Backbone as CSV, one residue per row, in Angstrom:
resi,resn,N_x,N_y,N_z,CA_x,CA_y,CA_z,C_x,C_y,C_z
1,MET,-17.221,-23.286,-4.472,-17.590,-22.766,-3.166,-16.448,-22.968,-2.186
2,LEU,-16.379,-22.061,-1.212,-15.383,-22.205,-0.150,-15.713,-23.393,0.723
3,SER,-14.663,-24.039,1.233,-14.838,-25.169,2.130,-14.043,-24.909,3.398
4,TRP,-14.059,-25.880,4.319,-13.281,-25.760,5.538,-11.841,-26.201,5.328
5,ASP,-11.556,-26.763,4.176,-10.191,-27.203,3.857,-9.467,-26.059,3.137
6,LEU,-8.706,-25.265,3.891,-8.062,-24.093,3.319,-7.004,-24.459,2.287
7,LEU,-6.317,-25.586,2.488,-5.301,-26.012,1.531,-5.930,-26.367,0.195
8,ALA,-7.070,-27.066,0.252,-7.778,-27.415,-0.983,-8.296,-26.159,-1.689
9,ASP,-8.785,-25.205,-0.918,-9.259,-23.951,-1.503,-8.114,-23.199,-2.179
10,LEU,-6.934,-23.209,-1.544,-5.782,-22.528,-2.126,-5.338,-23.208,-3.423
11,GLN,-5.347,-24.530,-3.440,-4.996,-25.258,-4.658,-5.987,-24.965,-5.776
12,LEU,-7.266,-24.856,-5.425,-8.291,-24.539,-6.408,-8.115,-23.116,-6.930
13,LEU,-7.709,-22.206,-6.032,-7.497,-20.818,-6.407,-6.362,-20.667,-7.417
14,LEU,-5.342,-21.532,-7.283,-4.165,-21.447,-8.150,-4.211,-22.425,-9.323
15,GLU,-5.339,-23.082,-9.514,-5.418,-24.144,-10.518,-5.365,-23.609,-11.940
16,PHE,-6.011,-22.465,-12.190,-6.155,-21.972,-13.552,-5.166,-20.847,-13.842
17,HIS,-4.751,-20.781,-15.118,-3.726,-19.813,-15.508,-4.209,-18.374,-15.350
18,PHE,-5.489,-18.117,-15.600,-5.977,-16.743,-15.498,-5.912,-16.242,-14.058
19,MET,-6.101,-17.149,-13.079,-5.990,-16.736,-11.684,-4.528,-16.565,-11.276
20,GLN,-3.653,-17.348,-11.852,-2.222,-17.154,-11.589,-1.781,-15.772,-12.080
21,ASN,-2.230,-15.412,-13.281,-1.930,-14.072,-13.798,-2.549,-12.988,-12.924
22,ALA,-3.787,-13.232,-12.489,-4.471,-12.243,-11.662,-3.735,-12.022,-10.343
23,LEU,-3.274,-13.088,-9.722,-2.557,-12.966,-8.454,-1.201,-12.299,-8.632
24,MET,-0.514,-12.618,-9.731,0.780,-11.976,-9.975,0.613,-10.479,-10.201
25,VAL,-0.323,-10.117,-11.077,-0.551,-8.697,-11.347,-1.097,-8.003,-10.101
26,GLY,-1.995,-8.659,-9.394,-2.550,-8.071,-8.181,-1.487,-7.777,-7.142
27,THR,-0.542,-8.691,-6.982,0.544,-8.477,-6.026,1.426,-7.305,-6.442
28,LEU,1.793,-7.267,-7.720,2.615,-6.161,-8.216,1.905,-4.820,-8.058
29,VAL,0.641,-4.796,-8.420,-0.138,-3.565,-8.345,-0.287,-3.108,-6.889
30,ALA,-0.533,-4.043,-5.983,-0.725,-3.686,-4.579,0.539,-3.072,-3.988
31,VAL,1.689,-3.631,-4.323,2.953,-3.100,-3.794,3.206,-1.692,-4.332
32,LEU,3.052,-1.512,-5.650,3.299,-0.199,-6.240,2.275,0.826,-5.765
33,ALA,0.997,0.456,-5.758,-0.046,1.384,-5.330,0.116,1.755,-3.858
34,GLY,0.544,0.795,-3.037,0.763,1.103,-1.633,1.894,2.090,-1.438
35,ALA,3.009,1.864,-2.134,4.170,2.755,-2.001,3.858,4.158,-2.511
36,ILE,3.185,4.248,-3.663,2.838,5.554,-4.220,1.721,6.206,-3.416
37,GLY,0.738,5.397,-3.020,-0.420,5.929,-2.316,-0.083,6.587,-0.994
38,TYR,0.956,6.094,-0.310,1.340,6.713,0.963,1.696,8.185,0.756
39,PHE,2.444,8.478,-0.294,2.839,9.856,-0.558,1.687,10.664,-1.155
40,VAL,0.772,10.008,-1.874,-0.398,10.707,-2.405,-1.209,11.321,-1.265
41,VAL,-1.475,10.514,-0.234,-2.251,11.000,0.909,-1.449,12.025,1.708
42,LEU,-0.165,11.769,1.888,0.688,12.683,2.635,0.738,14.063,1.975
43,ARG,0.749,14.090,0.638,0.836,15.348,-0.109,-0.534,15.966,-0.403
44,GLY,-1.612,15.274,-0.042,-2.948,15.798,-0.294,-3.293,15.880,-1.762
45,GLN,-2.878,14.893,-2.548,-3.107,14.919,-3.992,-4.095,13.839,-4.447
46,SER,-5.085,13.581,-3.601,-6.093,12.584,-3.966,-6.904,13.016,-5.179
47,PHE,-7.182,14.327,-5.296,-7.947,14.822,-6.443,-7.169,14.620,-7.740
48,ALA,-5.863,14.865,-7.699,-5.038,14.641,-8.887,-5.035,13.168,-9.267
49,THR,-5.005,12.295,-8.270,-5.057,10.858,-8.538,-6.380,10.471,-9.180
50,HIS,-7.457,11.063,-8.693,-8.771,10.810,-9.296,-8.786,11.243,-10.758
51,MET,-8.209,12.419,-11.038,-8.152,12.896,-12.415,-7.373,11.930,-13.300
52,LEU,-6.228,11.463,-12.820,-5.410,10.550,-13.628,-6.140,9.239,-13.887
53,SER,-6.951,8.805,-12.940,-7.726,7.583,-13.179,-8.744,7.781,-14.286
54,GLN,-9.329,8.983,-14.356,-10.298,9.263,-15.420,-9.603,9.439,-16.768
55,VAL,-8.375,9.963,-16.761,-7.597,10.057,-17.991,-7.318,8.670,-18.550
56,GLY,-7.238,7.686,-17.664,-6.988,6.322,-18.111,-8.078,5.763,-19.005
57,PHE,-9.320,6.214,-18.818,-10.411,5.681,-19.634,-10.240,6.007,-21.119
58,PRO,-10.039,7.292,-21.509,-9.784,7.550,-22.928,-8.493,6.913,-23.417
59,GLY,-7.503,6.725,-22.523,-6.274,6.051,-22.926,-6.530,4.612,-23.323
60,ALA,-7.307,3.906,-22.492,-7.660,2.524,-22.828,-8.507,2.467,-24.085
61,ALA,-9.446,3.419,-24.220,-10.293,3.462,-25.419,-9.462,3.718,-26.668
62,ALA,-8.455,4.603,-26.552,-7.579,4.875,-27.695,-6.775,3.630,-28.069
63,GLY,-6.303,2.881,-27.057,-5.570,1.650,-27.339,-6.423,0.642,-28.083
64,VAL,-7.671,0.494,-27.647,-8.587,-0.430,-28.330,-8.897,0.064,-29.741
65,LEU,-9.051,1.384,-29.896,-9.406,1.962,-31.192,-8.324,1.737,-32.246
66,VAL,-7.051,1.826,-31.852,-5.948,1.666,-32.810,-5.388,0.243,-32.786
67,HIS,-6.105,-0.672,-32.118,-5.758,-2.098,-32.101,-4.374,-2.353,-31.488
68,THR,-4.111,-1.688,-30.379,-2.888,-1.959,-29.621,-3.278,-2.281,-28.182
69,SER,-2.302,-2.411,-27.300,-2.587,-2.771,-25.916,-3.307,-1.632,-25.191
70,PRO,-4.460,-1.897,-24.579,-5.128,-0.855,-23.798,-4.273,-0.364,-22.636
71,VAL,-3.445,-1.256,-22.070,-2.578,-0.865,-20.963,-1.550,0.167,-21.437
72,ALA,-1.019,-0.029,-22.644,-0.089,0.951,-23.202,-0.772,2.301,-23.383
73,GLY,-2.021,2.292,-23.854,-2.776,3.534,-23.969,-3.001,4.191,-22.621
74,LEU,-3.280,3.378,-21.611,-3.441,3.892,-20.255,-2.186,4.622,-19.788
75,ILE,-1.046,3.982,-19.973,0.216,4.554,-19.508,0.507,5.873,-20.229
76,VAL,0.343,5.894,-21.565,0.642,7.099,-22.334,-0.249,8.263,-21.896
77,PHE,-1.540,8.037,-21.779,-2.461,9.113,-21.426,-2.274,9.562,-19.986
78,CYS,-2.050,8.610,-19.073,-1.866,8.986,-17.669,-0.590,9.790,-17.462
79,VAL,0.486,9.388,-18.131,1.739,10.138,-18.016,1.578,11.528,-18.624
80,ALA,0.890,11.630,-19.764,0.647,12.944,-20.366,-0.168,13.831,-19.432
81,GLY,-1.176,13.275,-18.780,-1.964,14.044,-17.819,-1.137,14.496,-16.632
82,ALA,-0.254,13.609,-16.140,0.609,13.972,-15.012,1.556,15.108,-15.378
83,LEU,2.128,15.053,-16.568,3.024,16.120,-17.008,2.264,17.438,-17.179
84,GLY,1.026,17.349,-17.642,0.214,18.554,-17.779,-0.052,19.225,-16.445
85,VAL,-0.377,18.443,-15.428,-0.608,19.002,-14.096,0.684,19.549,-13.518
86,GLY,1.785,18.810,-13.700,3.058,19.220,-13.131,3.581,20.520,-13.709
87,TRP,3.383,20.736,-15.002,3.937,21.922,-15.658,3.001,23.126,-15.635
88,SER,1.701,22.877,-15.531,0.764,24.010,-15.590,0.178,24.376,-14.239
89,GLY,0.461,23.599,-13.219,-0.142,23.853,-11.922,0.869,23.906,-10.803
90,ARG,0.371,24.187,-9.630,1.107,24.170,-8.380,2.339,25.073,-8.347
91,SER,2.114,26.360,-8.329,3.208,27.290,-8.095,3.363,27.519,-6.603
92,VAL,4.524,28.040,-6.189,4.780,28.234,-4.766,3.841,29.286,-4.192
93,ASP,3.571,30.363,-4.957,2.752,31.449,-4.445,1.271,31.072,-4.357
94,ALA,0.792,30.347,-5.344,-0.644,30.044,-5.400,-1.019,28.812,-4.611
95,GLY,-0.059,28.137,-4.002,-0.366,26.929,-3.250,-0.910,25.855,-4.156
96,ARG,-2.031,25.256,-3.789,-2.603,24.173,-4.574,-3.725,24.646,-5.491
97,ARG,-4.007,25.934,-5.502,-5.130,26.411,-6.318,-4.870,26.237,-7.803
98,SER,-3.660,26.541,-8.255,-3.362,26.396,-9.677,-3.351,24.930,-10.080
99,GLU,-2.909,24.043,-9.170,-2.942,22.612,-9.473,-4.376,22.133,-9.621
100,ALA,-5.269,22.596,-8.728,-6.674,22.192,-8.805,-7.310,22.641,-10.112
101,ALA,-6.965,23.856,-10.573,-7.504,24.339,-11.841,-7.014,23.489,-13.002
102,ALA,-5.728,23.126,-12.987,-5.184,22.288,-14.058,-5.824,20.904,-14.044
103,VAL,-6.005,20.363,-12.835,-6.622,19.035,-12.708,-8.039,19.050,-13.261
104,GLY,-8.817,20.076,-12.897,-10.188,20.163,-13.380,-10.269,20.291,-14.889
105,SER,-9.378,21.086,-15.470,-9.386,21.275,-16.923,-9.035,19.989,-17.662
106,ILE,-7.990,19.309,-17.192,-7.573,18.064,-17.844,-8.635,16.985,-17.661
107,LEU,-9.284,16.967,-16.498,-10.333,15.979,-16.243,-11.479,16.129,-17.235
108,ALA,-11.940,17.363,-17.438,-13.049,17.600,-18.373,-12.662,17.197,-19.795
109,PHE,-11.452,17.566,-20.213,-11.008,17.243,-21.571,-10.864,15.735,-21.765
110,SER,-10.363,15.036,-20.755,-10.167,13.592,-20.883,-11.495,12.858,-21.002
111,ILE,-12.496,13.288,-20.251,-13.818,12.657,-20.352,-14.397,12.866,-21.748
112,ALA,-14.214,14.077,-22.290,-14.689,14.347,-23.652,-13.974,13.463,-24.670
113,LEU,-12.663,13.275,-24.501,-11.925,12.389,-25.405,-12.427,10.958,-25.305
114,GLY,-12.713,10.515,-24.076,-13.227,9.161,-23.896,-14.527,8.944,-24.637
115,LEU,-15.422,9.914,-24.577,-16.687,9.813,-25.300,-16.458,9.770,-26.809
116,LEU,-15.509,10.595,-27.303,-15.211,10.610,-28.734,-14.670,9.261,-29.193
117,PHE,-13.688,8.703,-28.469,-13.104,7.423,-28.856,-14.140,6.300,-28.786
118,PHE,-15.029,6.390,-27.809,-16.075,5.380,-27.679,-17.005,5.398,-28.885
119,ARG,-17.346,6.593,-29.361,-18.233,6.691,-30.523,-17.530,6.270,-31.810
120,LEU,-16.220,6.488,-31.888,-15.474,6.124,-33.092,-15.237,4.624,-33.183
121,TYR,-15.251,3.935,-32.040,-14.949,2.507,-32.041,-16.156,1.730,-32.555
122,ALA,-15.929,0.907,-33.571,-17.042,0.194,-34.213,-17.246,-1.208,-33.646
123,GLY,-16.320,-1.707,-32.823,-16.430,-3.062,-32.304,-17.233,-3.129,-31.020
124,SER,-17.067,-4.247,-30.314,-17.765,-4.437,-29.052,-17.221,-3.486,-27.994
125,ALA,-18.118,-2.913,-27.206,-17.714,-1.960,-26.175,-17.311,-2.643,-24.869
126,GLN,-17.404,-3.968,-24.819,-17.115,-4.680,-23.580,-15.674,-4.454,-23.127
127,GLY,-14.745,-4.440,-24.088,-13.347,-4.240,-23.727,-13.080,-2.877,-23.134
128,ILE,-13.835,-1.871,-23.600,-13.677,-0.521,-23.056,-14.353,-0.401,-21.698
129,PHE,-15.568,-0.922,-21.577,-16.283,-0.832,-20.315,-15.551,-1.575,-19.194
130,GLY,-14.786,-2.605,-19.561,-14.063,-3.366,-18.553,-13.102,-2.508,-17.757
131,PHE,-12.574,-1.442,-18.363,-11.626,-0.587,-17.663,-12.302,0.374,-16.689
132,LEU,-13.616,0.453,-16.723,-14.313,1.259,-15.730,-14.364,0.555,-14.389
133,PHE,-14.405,-0.788,-14.404,-14.559,-1.543,-13.164,-13.463,-2.581,-12.949
134,GLY,-12.495,-2.674,-13.863,-11.409,-3.624,-13.703,-11.587,-4.862,-14.563
135,THR,-10.468,-5.386,-15.063,-10.506,-6.568,-15.924,-9.437,-7.571,-15.500
136,ILE,-9.202,-7.689,-14.220,-8.061,-8.471,-13.761,-8.195,-9.953,-14.103
137,LEU,-9.413,-10.478,-14.209,-9.580,-11.895,-14.513,-9.371,-12.201,-15.987
138,GLY,-9.105,-11.180,-16.797,-8.821,-11.394,-18.212,-7.458,-10.887,-18.608
139,ILE,-6.533,-10.831,-17.664,-5.198,-10.293,-17.926,-4.354,-11.320,-18.669
140,SER,-3.671,-10.853,-19.706,-2.836,-11.735,-20.522,-1.418,-11.797,-19.971
141,ASP,-0.623,-12.724,-20.519,0.783,-12.832,-20.116,1.549,-11.561,-20.472
142,GLN,1.204,-10.935,-21.600,1.847,-9.689,-21.993,1.568,-8.584,-20.975
143,ASP,0.344,-8.535,-20.465,-0.008,-7.540,-19.458,0.760,-7.773,-18.161
144,VAL,1.004,-9.033,-17.827,1.782,-9.355,-16.629,3.196,-8.801,-16.755
145,LEU,3.817,-9.005,-17.912,5.174,-8.506,-18.138,5.215,-6.979,-18.107
146,LEU,4.233,-6.338,-18.731,4.189,-4.882,-18.745,3.985,-4.324,-17.342
147,THR,3.105,-4.962,-16.581,2.867,-4.525,-15.209,4.105,-4.720,-14.349
148,GLY,4.803,-5.844,-14.539,6.020,-6.100,-13.786,7.096,-5.076,-14.067
149,ALA,7.278,-4.745,-15.342,8.289,-3.744,-15.709,7.923,-2.376,-15.144
150,THR,6.648,-2.009,-15.230,6.208,-0.722,-14.695,6.402,-0.650,-13.190
151,THR,6.096,-1.738,-12.501,6.253,-1.776,-11.044,7.713,-1.637,-10.643
152,LEU,8.598,-2.347,-11.322,10.022,-2.259,-11.002,10.555,-0.843,-11.212
153,VAL,10.155,-0.218,-12.307,10.595,1.161,-12.579,10.060,2.107,-11.501
154,GLY,8.793,1.959,-11.169,8.195,2.833,-10.166,8.846,2.700,-8.801
155,LEU,9.086,1.466,-8.355,9.712,1.250,-7.051,11.157,1.740,-7.035
156,ALA,11.869,1.566,-8.148,13.256,2.045,-8.226,13.316,3.562,-8.099
157,VAL,12.393,4.259,-8.767,12.396,5.721,-8.695,12.010,6.192,-7.294
158,ILE,11.033,5.529,-6.689,10.640,5.881,-5.315,11.817,5.706,-4.357
159,ALA,12.585,4.642,-4.541,13.754,4.421,-3.682,14.792,5.528,-3.865
160,LEU,14.925,6.042,-5.081,15.915,7.084,-5.359,15.498,8.451,-4.816
161,ILE,14.218,8.791,-4.930,13.772,10.131,-4.539,13.005,10.125,-3.220
162,GLY,12.999,9.010,-2.509,12.182,8.885,-1.312,12.433,9.963,-0.268
163,ARG,13.693,10.200,0.075,14.007,11.182,1.119,13.627,12.610,0.711
164,PRO,14.100,13.109,-0.438,13.674,14.462,-0.824,12.167,14.576,-1.048
165,LEU,11.531,13.511,-1.521,10.085,13.544,-1.711,9.369,13.687,-0.373
166,LEU,9.839,12.957,0.636,9.241,13.065,1.966,9.426,14.474,2.527
167,PHE,10.631,15.011,2.383,10.919,16.366,2.864,10.033,17.385,2.152
168,ALA,9.945,17.279,0.824,9.134,18.216,0.050,7.644,18.063,0.340
169,SER,7.218,16.876,0.724,5.806,16.646,1.033,5.419,17.247,2.372
170,VAL,6.303,17.150,3.357,6.008,17.633,4.705,6.164,19.148,4.795
171,ASP,7.239,19.685,4.233,7.505,21.129,4.309,8.187,21.584,3.026
172,PRO,7.412,21.885,1.977,8.015,22.239,0.685,8.853,23.511,0.730
173,ASP,8.462,24.492,1.544,9.226,25.735,1.618,10.607,25.498,2.215
174,ALA,10.653,24.743,3.318,11.941,24.435,3.936,12.793,23.570,3.011
175,ALA,12.145,22.637,2.320,12.882,21.776,1.396,13.501,22.589,0.271
176,GLU,12.751,23.553,-0.264,13.283,24.386,-1.337,14.428,25.257,-0.830
177,ALA,14.311,25.738,0.403,15.381,26.543,0.987,16.653,25.729,1.195
178,ARG,16.504,24.436,1.401,17.655,23.549,1.603,18.216,23.010,0.288
179,GLY,17.683,23.471,-0.834,18.227,23.081,-2.125,17.505,21.944,-2.825
180,VAL,16.401,21.465,-2.247,15.625,20.401,-2.896,14.847,20.993,-4.067
181,ARG,14.922,20.382,-5.211,14.196,20.862,-6.396,12.747,20.386,-6.308
182,VAL,11.962,21.167,-5.577,10.601,20.765,-5.228,9.737,20.559,-6.463
183,ARG,9.816,21.472,-7.418,8.973,21.358,-8.618,9.339,20.119,-9.432
184,ALA,10.628,19.855,-9.591,11.056,18.668,-10.339,10.616,17.396,-9.622
185,ILE,10.765,17.388,-8.292,10.329,16.233,-7.504,8.832,16.024,-7.663
186,SER,8.074,17.125,-7.674,6.625,17.031,-7.822,6.233,16.430,-9.169
187,ILE,6.907,16.849,-10.236,6.602,16.319,-11.567,6.953,14.838,-11.657
188,ILE,8.119,14.469,-11.126,8.520,13.059,-11.131,7.510,12.219,-10.368
189,PHE,7.067,12.730,-9.223,6.104,11.968,-8.426,4.775,11.818,-9.154
190,LEU,4.313,12.881,-9.822,3.060,12.778,-10.566,3.158,11.744,-11.686
191,VAL,4.322,11.642,-12.319,4.518,10.604,-13.336,4.445,9.225,-12.700
192,LEU,5.012,9.082,-11.502,4.916,7.813,-10.782,3.460,7.484,-10.447
193,VAL,2.711,8.495,-10.027,1.282,8.287,-9.767,0.577,7.823,-11.038
194,ALA,0.938,8.427,-12.168,0.335,8.049,-13.448,0.613,6.580,-13.773
195,LEU,1.860,6.137,-13.574,2.197,4.738,-13.819,1.428,3.819,-12.879
196,SER,1.317,4.222,-11.622,0.583,3.414,-10.655,-0.895,3.328,-11.019
197,VAL,-1.466,4.452,-11.430,-2.868,4.463,-11.854,-3.067,3.540,-13.054
198,ALA,-2.153,3.620,-14.015,-2.295,2.840,-15.245,-2.336,1.346,-14.968
199,VAL,-1.518,0.869,-14.035,-1.514,-0.567,-13.758,-2.609,-0.949,-12.769
200,THR,-3.031,-0.006,-11.900,-4.079,-0.306,-10.926,-5.449,-0.388,-11.576
201,VAL,-5.646,0.374,-12.644,-6.933,0.375,-13.345,-7.322,-1.028,-13.786
202,GLN,-6.335,-1.860,-14.137,-6.634,-3.230,-14.559,-7.354,-4.016,-13.473
203,VAL,-7.090,-3.662,-12.218,-7.614,-4.435,-11.100,-8.972,-3.925,-10.642
204,VAL,-9.056,-2.645,-10.305,-10.283,-2.107,-9.729,-11.018,-1.156,-10.662
205,GLY,-10.426,-0.795,-11.798,-11.086,0.088,-12.744,-10.915,1.549,-12.394
206,THR,-11.261,2.406,-13.351,-11.086,3.843,-13.137,-12.048,4.393,-12.088
207,LEU,-13.201,3.744,-11.905,-14.188,4.259,-10.960,-13.887,3.882,-9.517
208,LEU,-12.994,2.914,-9.286,-12.721,2.440,-7.929,-11.244,2.577,-7.579
209,ILE,-10.575,3.534,-8.195,-9.129,3.643,-8.068,-8.687,3.954,-6.645
210,PHE,-9.532,4.656,-5.871,-9.145,5.028,-4.521,-8.992,3.824,-3.603
211,ALA,-9.564,2.687,-3.995,-9.488,1.504,-3.142,-8.054,1.118,-2.830
212,LEU,-7.149,1.284,-3.778,-5.755,0.895,-3.556,-4.815,2.081,-3.432
213,LEU,-5.129,3.194,-4.071,-4.195,4.314,-4.087,-4.398,5.299,-2.941
214,VAL,-5.548,5.272,-2.305,-5.809,6.246,-1.246,-6.213,5.589,0.073
215,THR,-7.154,4.658,0.046,-7.719,4.131,1.292,-6.696,3.435,2.187
216,PRO,-5.838,2.524,1.669,-4.847,1.910,2.571,-3.910,2.925,3.207
217,ALA,-3.471,3.921,2.438,-2.581,4.949,2.982,-3.302,5.799,4.019
218,ALA,-4.571,6.131,3.757,-5.341,6.908,4.728,-5.512,6.135,6.031
219,ALA,-5.732,4.831,5.926,-5.862,4.000,7.126,-4.534,3.902,7.876
220,ALA,-3.445,3.702,7.151,-2.125,3.564,7.782,-1.718,4.842,8.496
221,GLN,-2.009,5.991,7.899,-1.624,7.251,8.519,-2.488,7.593,9.721
222,ARG,-3.614,6.894,9.867,-4.394,7.002,11.090,-3.764,6.201,12.234
223,LEU,-2.950,5.234,11.877,-2.347,4.367,12.885,-0.988,4.866,13.356
224,THR,-0.227,5.513,12.492,1.113,5.955,12.852,1.518,7.174,12.039
225,ALA,2.329,8.024,12.659,2.875,9.186,11.960,4.307,8.939,11.513
226,ARG,4.864,7.769,11.818,6.235,7.443,11.414,6.251,7.033,9.949
227,PRO,7.031,7.716,9.112,6.997,7.451,7.669,7.320,6.010,7.296
228,GLY,8.394,5.450,7.873,8.772,4.089,7.504,7.707,3.077,7.852
229,LEU,7.186,3.163,9.073,6.146,2.236,9.508,4.862,2.464,8.729
230,GLY,4.524,3.735,8.480,3.311,4.029,7.723,3.374,3.484,6.309
231,LEU,4.537,3.600,5.674,4.705,3.070,4.322,4.575,1.552,4.312
232,ALA,5.194,0.893,5.292,5.117,-0.572,5.380,3.681,-1.031,5.618
233,LEU,2.959,-0.339,6.504,1.565,-0.691,6.774,0.691,-0.493,5.538
234,THR,0.961,0.563,4.795,0.174,0.826,3.582,0.340,-0.300,2.570
235,VAL,1.579,-0.704,2.327,1.832,-1.790,1.375,1.219,-3.092,1.883
236,ALA,1.369,-3.368,3.175,0.824,-4.605,3.743,-0.698,-4.652,3.605
237,MET,-1.368,-3.551,3.910,-2.827,-3.533,3.790,-3.264,-3.641,2.329
238,SER,-2.526,-3.006,1.430,-2.857,-3.131,0.007,-2.794,-4.588,-0.442
239,LEU,-1.771,-5.297,0.006,-1.644,-6.709,-0.347,-2.792,-7.533,0.236
240,VAL,-3.134,-7.274,1.486,-4.229,-8.019,2.125,-5.546,-7.760,1.403
241,PHE,-5.824,-6.505,1.088,-7.071,-6.178,0.388,-7.114,-6.841,-0.988
242,MET,-5.970,-6.815,-1.684,-5.920,-7.401,-3.022,-6.111,-8.914,-2.972
243,TRP,-5.310,-9.587,-2.158,-5.412,-11.039,-2.075,-6.793,-11.469,-1.573
244,GLY,-7.298,-10.768,-0.551,-8.620,-11.104,-0.028,-9.713,-10.887,-1.057
245,GLY,-9.650,-9.756,-1.771,-10.656,-9.484,-2.791,-10.646,-10.496,-3.915
246,LEU,-9.446,-10.883,-4.354,-9.339,-11.888,-5.416,-9.884,-13.242,-4.965
247,ALA,-9.534,-13.646,-3.757,-9.973,-14.951,-3.257,-11.488,-14.998,-3.097
248,ILE,-12.055,-13.946,-2.516,-13.511,-13.937,-2.313,-14.238,-13.899,-3.656
249,ALA,-13.733,-13.076,-4.583,-14.379,-12.958,-5.894,-14.323,-14.277,-6.661
250,TYR,-13.230,-15.024,-6.495,-13.082,-16.290,-7.213,-14.165,-17.289,-6.799
251,PHE,-14.548,-17.253,-5.524,-15.542,-18.198,-5.020,-16.941,-17.582,-4.954
252,SER,-17.169,-16.500,-5.684,-18.488,-15.869,-5.696,-18.812,-15.423,-7.122
253,LEU,-19.925,-14.745,-7.271,-20.373,-14.290,-8.590,-20.165,-12.791,-8.778
254,TYR,-19.490,-12.143,-7.855,-19.413,-10.684,-7.866,-18.015,-10.206,-8.247
255,PRO,-17.884,-8.949,-8.715,-16.606,-8.474,-9.270,-15.534,-8.262,-8.215
256,VAL,-14.286,-8.381,-8.679,-13.132,-8.219,-7.796,-13.097,-6.825,-7.195
257,GLY,-13.334,-5.805,-8.029,-13.257,-4.433,-7.558,-14.155,-4.152,-6.373
258,PHE,-15.342,-4.774,-6.350,-16.260,-4.561,-5.232,-15.656,-5.063,-3.929
259,PHE,-15.069,-6.250,-3.954,-14.532,-6.822,-2.721,-13.266,-6.107,-2.263
260,VAL,-12.395,-5.743,-3.203,-11.188,-4.997,-2.827,-11.577,-3.672,-2.185
261,THR,-12.514,-2.972,-2.801,-12.962,-1.687,-2.272,-13.656,-1.841,-0.929
262,SER,-14.486,-2.853,-0.797,-15.225,-3.061,0.454,-14.288,-3.390,1.609
263,LEU,-13.298,-4.251,1.356,-12.334,-4.584,2.406,-11.547,-3.343,2.832
264,ALA,-11.134,-2.545,1.846,-10.364,-1.334,2.157,-11.205,-0.342,2.952
265,PHE,-12.439,-0.124,2.511,-13.289,0.848,3.193,-13.660,0.374,4.596
266,ALA,-13.962,-0.913,4.747,-14.318,-1.441,6.070,-13.156,-1.289,7.048
267,THR,-11.931,-1.532,6.555,-10.760,-1.369,7.418,-10.569,0.083,7.823
268,TYR,-10.674,0.982,6.859,-10.519,2.411,7.154,-11.588,2.883,8.133
269,LEU,-12.834,2.469,7.899,-13.930,2.872,8.787,-13.730,2.310,10.179
270,GLY,-13.279,1.039,10.272,-13.016,0.424,11.569,-11.959,1.166,12.348
271,ILE,-10.874,1.552,11.662,-9.804,2.291,12.332,-10.298,3.643,12.815
272,ARG,-11.096,4.326,11.980,-11.652,5.621,12.401,-12.525,5.474,13.637
273,LEU,-13.358,4.426,13.666,-14.253,4.221,14.809,-13.463,3.903,16.079
274,VAL,-12.448,3.046,15.951,-11.643,2.694,17.121,-10.907,3.915,17.649
275,LYS,-10.363,4.727,16.744,-9.656,5.939,17.160,-10.611,6.935,17.820
276,ALA,-11.852,6.992,17.342,-12.816,7.932,17.913,-13.233,7.517,19.323
277,VAL,-13.330,6.207,19.532,-13.738,5.694,20.844,-12.606,5.756,21.859
278,ALA,-11.368,5.481,21.361,-10.209,5.409,22.266,-9.856,6.773,22.864
């Protein structure tokens, strides 16, 4: 139980190895999801992010089925889904309609694959169901290393393509006229979203993915239109939601995903209400 001695509570929070792993992965995931999520909201690709989160479920199921890392299965399936959307959708003439059609088609197929892999798996379904709501309290040292490597790669790519990505997100026609390879940038970004989804699923699950990839960015963009400040606020709020959710869940009987999502939604709702009154 929580006490009035915050130092003692912090020592208790860090006492066990599984919580140390959870905090390390949670921090990495929050930073990557915040950085990627800012551009997801800016580009209006929340539906694509939702689709990639659902693709993660059959990916994790496939990993369990072939006795390999579920996280590796998540990454493979999410990246494949991102490439499918990038290559089959979003033409300049059709706007976002072709992307929406590709997203819907891949979403339906991925759910069907998830059901097939679930029926083929003869073992306990607990490991598969865990990816629907998050399994951060059971993260292994191998998962920590994989998440760390994925986060470093994702942040490095964002740093490299940040300026053209921002330009292409705000005004794709002008960006293309200025020589920016908008379609290539879009595909690269979708792959980054896929990597972010794959590592975020461990924390909040496929059903609560918006808690870190969309809600903090939506709240930050309500506070400022400046890209640099908005990006910093998004990452900061993601970290606060993650750390707060983990701490509250540790001292209660309820899942981490619920608290992370509740903190994110309460903050977003509060900002909307304050802006409406002001």
